[in-house]
Structure formats: structure tokens, C-alpha cells
C-alpha positions as CSV (number, residue, x, y, z in Angstrom):
1,X,26.0,58.2,30.3
2,X,27.8,54.9,30.0
3,X,28.9,53.5,26.7
4,X,30.2,50.3,25.3
5,X,33.4,49.9,23.3
6,X,33.9,46.7,21.5
7,X,36.0,44.6,19.1
8,X,35.1,41.5,17.1
9,X,36.8,39.2,14.6
10,X,36.0,35.9,12.8
11,X,38.7,34.0,11.1
12,X,38.8,30.8,8.9
13,X,40.3,27.7,10.6
14,X,43.3,26.0,9.0
15,X,41.2,22.8,8.5
16,X,38.8,24.7,6.3
17,X,41.6,26.4,4.5
18,X,43.3,23.1,3.6
19,X,40.0,21.8,2.2
20,X,39.4,25.0,0.3
21,X,36.2,25.7,2.3
22,X,34.9,29.1,3.3
23,X,34.7,30.3,6.9
24,X,31.4,29.1,8.5
25,X,31.4,31.4,11.6
26,X,29.8,34.9,11.8
27,X,29.7,37.7,14.3
28,X,27.8,41.0,14.9
29,X,28.1,43.9,17.4
30,X,25.5,46.6,17.8
31,X,25.3,49.5,20.3
32,X,21.7,50.7,20.5
33,X,21.5,53.6,23.0
34,X,23.3,52.6,26.2
35,X,23.0,48.9,25.4
36,X,25.3,46.2,23.9
37,X,24.0,43.6,21.4
38,X,26.4,40.9,20.6
39,X,25.9,37.8,18.4
40,X,28.1,34.9,17.3
41,X,27.1,31.9,15.2
42,X,28.8,28.8,13.9
43,X,27.5,27.1,10.8
44,X,27.4,23.3,10.9
45,X,30.4,21.6,9.2
46,X,28.0,19.0,7.9
47,X,25.6,21.6,6.4
48,X,26.2,22.5,2.7
49,X,25.3,26.2,3.5
50,X,26.1,26.4,7.2
51,X,28.1,29.5,6.7
52,X,25.2,31.3,5.0
53,X,23.0,30.2,7.9
54,X,25.4,31.6,10.4
55,X,25.6,34.9,8.6
56,X,21.8,35.2,8.3
57,X,21.3,34.3,12.0
58,X,23.7,37.0,13.1
59,X,22.2,39.7,10.9
60,X,18.6,38.8,11.9
61,X,19.3,38.5,15.7
62,X,21.4,41.7,15.8
63,X,18.8,43.7,14.0
64,X,15.9,42.4,16.0
65,X,17.6,42.6,19.4
66,X,18.8,46.2,18.7
67,X,15.3,47.2,17.7
68,X,13.8,45.6,20.8
69,X,16.4,47.3,23.1
70,X,15.7,50.6,21.5
71,X,11.9,50.3,21.9
72,X,11.7,48.9,25.4
73,X,15.1,49.4,27.0
74,X,17.2,46.5,28.4
75,X,15.9,46.9,31.9
76,X,12.4,45.8,30.7
77,X,13.6,42.8,28.7
78,X,12.9,39.2,29.9
79,X,14.6,36.0,28.9
80,X,11.4,35.0,27.1
81,X,11.9,38.1,24.8
82,X,15.3,36.8,23.7
83,X,13.9,33.3,23.2
84,X,11.2,34.8,21.0
85,X,14.0,36.5,18.9
86,X,15.7,33.1,18.5
87,X,12.4,31.5,17.4
88,X,11.9,34.4,14.9
89,X,15.3,33.8,13.5
90,X,14.5,30.1,13.2
91,X,11.6,31.1,11.1
92,X,13.8,33.4,9.0
93,X,16.1,30.5,8.3
94,X,13.2,28.3,7.3
95,X,11.9,31.0,4.9
96,X,15.3,31.4,3.3
97,X,15.7,27.7,2.8
98,X,12.2,27.5,1.2
99,X,13.1,30.4,-1.2
100,X,16.3,28.6,-2.2
101,X,14.6,25.3,-2.6
102,X,16.8,23.6,0.0
103,X,16.2,21.8,3.3
104,X,16.4,24.1,6.3
105,X,19.1,21.7,7.8
106,X,21.3,22.8,4.9
107,X,21.6,26.2,6.8
108,X,22.2,24.6,10.2
109,X,23.9,26.9,12.6
110,X,24.4,27.6,16.3
111,X,23.5,31.0,17.7
112,X,24.4,32.9,20.8
113,X,22.9,36.4,21.6
114,X,23.8,38.7,24.5
115,X,22.0,42.0,25.4
116,X,23.3,44.1,28.2
117,X,23.1,47.7,29.6
118,X,25.7,46.9,32.3
119,X,23.1,46.6,35.0
120,X,21.0,43.8,33.4
121,X,22.5,41.2,31.1
122,X,20.5,38.6,29.2
123,X,21.5,35.8,26.9
124,X,19.8,33.3,24.5
125,X,21.8,30.4,23.2
126,X,21.4,27.4,20.9
127,X,24.3,25.0,20.6
128,X,28.0,25.3,21.5
129,X,30.2,28.3,22.0
130,X,30.1,30.4,25.2
131,X,29.5,33.8,26.7
132,X,31.3,35.2,29.7
133,X,30.9,38.5,31.7
134,X,33.2,40.4,34.0
135,X,31.7,41.5,37.4
136,X,33.2,42.8,40.6
137,X,34.0,39.2,41.5
138,X,35.8,38.5,38.2
139,X,34.9,36.7,35.0
140,X,31.9,34.4,35.2
141,X,30.0,32.2,32.7
142,X,26.8,33.6,31.1
143,X,26.1,30.6,28.9
144,X,28.0,27.3,28.5
145,X,28.4,25.1,25.4
146,X,25.7,22.5,24.8
147,X,26.7,19.2,23.2
148,X,24.4,16.9,21.3
149,X,23.4,13.3,21.8
150,X,26.7,12.1,20.4
151,X,30.3,13.1,20.9
152,X,31.4,16.0,18.8
153,X,27.8,17.1,18.0
154,X,25.7,20.0,19.2
155,X,22.2,21.6,18.8
156,X,21.3,23.9,15.9
157,X,18.9,26.8,15.5
158,X,17.3,25.1,12.5
159,X,15.9,22.3,14.7
160,X,12.2,22.4,15.2
161,X,11.6,23.6,17.8
162,X,15.0,25.2,18.5
163,X,16.5,24.2,21.9
164,X,16.9,27.7,23.2
165,X,18.5,28.3,26.6
166,X,18.2,31.7,28.3
167,X,19.8,33.4,31.3
168,X,19.6,36.7,33.0
169,X,21.8,38.3,35.6
170,X,21.0,41.6,37.4
171,X,24.5,42.4,38.8
172,X,26.8,45.1,37.4
173,X,28.8,43.9,34.4
174,X,31.8,45.8,33.0
175,X,32.8,43.5,30.1
176,X,31.3,40.8,28.0
177,X,32.9,38.3,25.6
178,X,31.3,35.7,23.2
179,X,33.1,33.0,21.4
180,X,32.5,30.1,19.0
181,X,33.5,26.5,19.7
182,X,36.8,26.8,17.9
183,X,38.2,28.7,20.9
184,X,36.5,26.7,23.7
185,X,39.5,24.5,24.6
186,X,41.8,27.5,24.6
187,X,39.9,29.8,26.9
188,X,37.5,27.7,29.0
189,X,38.3,25.2,31.7
190,X,35.9,22.5,30.4
191,X,36.4,20.2,33.5
192,X,35.4,23.0,35.9
193,X,33.0,24.8,33.6
194,X,34.8,28.1,34.2
195,X,36.4,30.8,32.0
196,X,40.2,31.2,32.0
197,X,40.6,34.7,33.5
198,X,44.1,35.6,32.2
199,X,43.0,35.2,28.6
200,X,39.9,37.4,29.0
201,X,41.9,40.0,31.0
202,X,44.4,40.1,28.1
203,X,41.7,40.5,25.5
204,X,39.8,43.2,27.5
205,X,42.8,45.3,28.5
206,X,43.2,47.3,25.3
207,X,39.5,48.1,25.3
208,X,39.7,49.1,29.0
209,X,42.4,51.6,28.0
210,X,40.2,53.1,25.3
211,X,37.3,53.2,27.7
212,X,39.4,55.3,30.1
213,X,39.9,57.9,27.4
214,X,36.9,60.3,27.2
215,X,37.7,61.1,23.6
216,X,37.2,57.5,22.5
217,X,33.8,57.1,20.8
218,X,31.6,54.3,21.8
219,X,31.0,51.5,19.3
220,X,33.1,48.9,17.5
221,X,36.8,49.9,17.4
222,X,38.2,49.1,14.0
223,X,41.9,49.0,14.8
224,X,41.4,46.7,17.8
225,X,39.1,44.5,15.7
226,X,41.9,44.2,13.1
227,X,44.4,43.4,15.9
228,X,42.1,40.7,17.2
229,X,41.8,39.2,13.7
230,X,45.6,39.0,13.5
231,X,45.7,37.3,16.9
232,X,43.1,34.8,15.9
233,X,45.1,34.1,12.7
234,X,48.4,33.8,14.7
235,X,50.6,30.8,15.2
236,X,49.8,30.4,18.9
237,X,46.1,30.0,18.1
238,X,46.7,27.8,15.0
239,X,48.8,25.4,17.0
240,X,45.9,24.7,19.3
241,X,42.8,24.7,17.0
242,X,42.2,24.1,13.3
243,X,38.5,25.2,13.4
244,X,37.0,28.5,12.6
245,X,37.4,30.9,15.5
246,X,35.3,33.9,16.4
247,X,35.5,36.3,19.3
248,X,33.5,39.4,20.3
249,X,34.4,41.4,23.3
250,X,33.1,44.7,24.7
251,X,33.8,46.8,27.8
252,X,31.6,49.3,29.5
253,X,32.8,52.8,30.2
254,X,31.6,53.9,33.7
255,X,29.2,56.9,33.8
256,X,31.0,60.0,34.9
257,X,30.6,61.1,38.5
258,X,28.1,63.9,39.2
């Protein structure tokens, strides 16, 4: 049986730190059965409770997608199933806003969900950020950032109806990575709409080593997640972005030969 081994981290950007603001990104990794469920979200800087919206979106999507993958199996999922999860999360945000007596736009957040069993990989996406996958031909885009009507803007899950984009690939995938917009200019070629392979090779390599060790348990690896957090907080990253930055990456251990 194949398993996924993953790492994830979300760190506050230096611009938020200077203003005394909390981090507005969130991330979740789940491993139901043989599947991977990964979610990242970025609360809107203009929303008073964008960070809370991102956290709620991550929790809701991760739980709902994990339950769905458990019940039906990833092979049976369709893009419309993930779109329905996004719409359900939109409703959860609206309900949370109503209970708090605030406008739903105060919880504005992007959201990016990926579900994969290695043979079938699906994504649902609202807003910016990106997801990439490693296949036999190298790293490829699963979902690309979407900008809004004006420069520097994007779409949010709190919009009615949410502008959900879905995708599905039925080719073998050995690694998946998701990121929020604070890392886009560092790891994506925005002119060519392609990922930067050396970066993703570097990030996946420690997980590949763990996947080669039969004694390594599947799931989220805490030491590598801590190392990823230190990298995202490091000088090299801070020199190139002052926004919150979030990254989730998982690699698939190949099933043992018969």
C-alpha cells in the first residue's frame, strides 16, 4: 500500500509583524486511507477577520474532503464534488459571520484544496496561491493564481457565489505542493505560467528520503515541518517577500513490488 508523507508550515510576513498584525494564512494536511488532502488559505488583508476566515476554511475543507475520500475513495471523486465542498465552506463562513454579528466579507479568504491518491488528483481553488504536482515528466501546474478585476486583487471564498475553479488529472503523481500568494514570485515563473523545478526539488528531497525508508510512518512529519517553518522565516525568503507565506508539500511512497 502506498502512503503519503508530508510537511507544512505557515509563517507571518514581516509586513504584518511591523504593523503588529497576526498571520492571516492557514494550512491543513490530512491523510485519509491511501489519500492526501491538502488545504491552504489566505485571509484578505482588507478583511478585519481574514485570518479567522482562513483558519475556518482550512478546518472545514480538510474535514469534509477527508470524510468524502474515506466514504467514496478518491478514484470515484469528480471535480464537482470538490466544488460542492467549497460551496459548503462558503456557507460555513456565512453562518459564522451571522453568529458573530459581522458581514461575511469580514472573513474574506482565498482557499485551495487538493485531493490525491497518486493515480487521480483533483483540485478546487478560489483566488490566488497555486498548486503543483510532480509527474514522470517533472513538475506541472495543478492550479494557477487568479487575480481580481484590479491590480493586486483576487477572488474570495466569501463572494456569492464563490468563483470556484476545479481541475482533475489522471496521471501518476509522486508529489504535490500548495502555496499561498506570499511565495508566488519566489517559486513560480509568472510570465510562463510554470513552476520553478529547482525549488520544488529542494523542498521535496527530504521527504523523498523519508519515503524511501520503510520504517517512516505516513502522515505529517513534525521535524521536517519545523525545518520548513525555519526556512520560511529565514533571511533568504524575507529578502524577497514581506507577506505571510505558507507551503504544504507531500510525497507518495511507491507501493512495494509483489
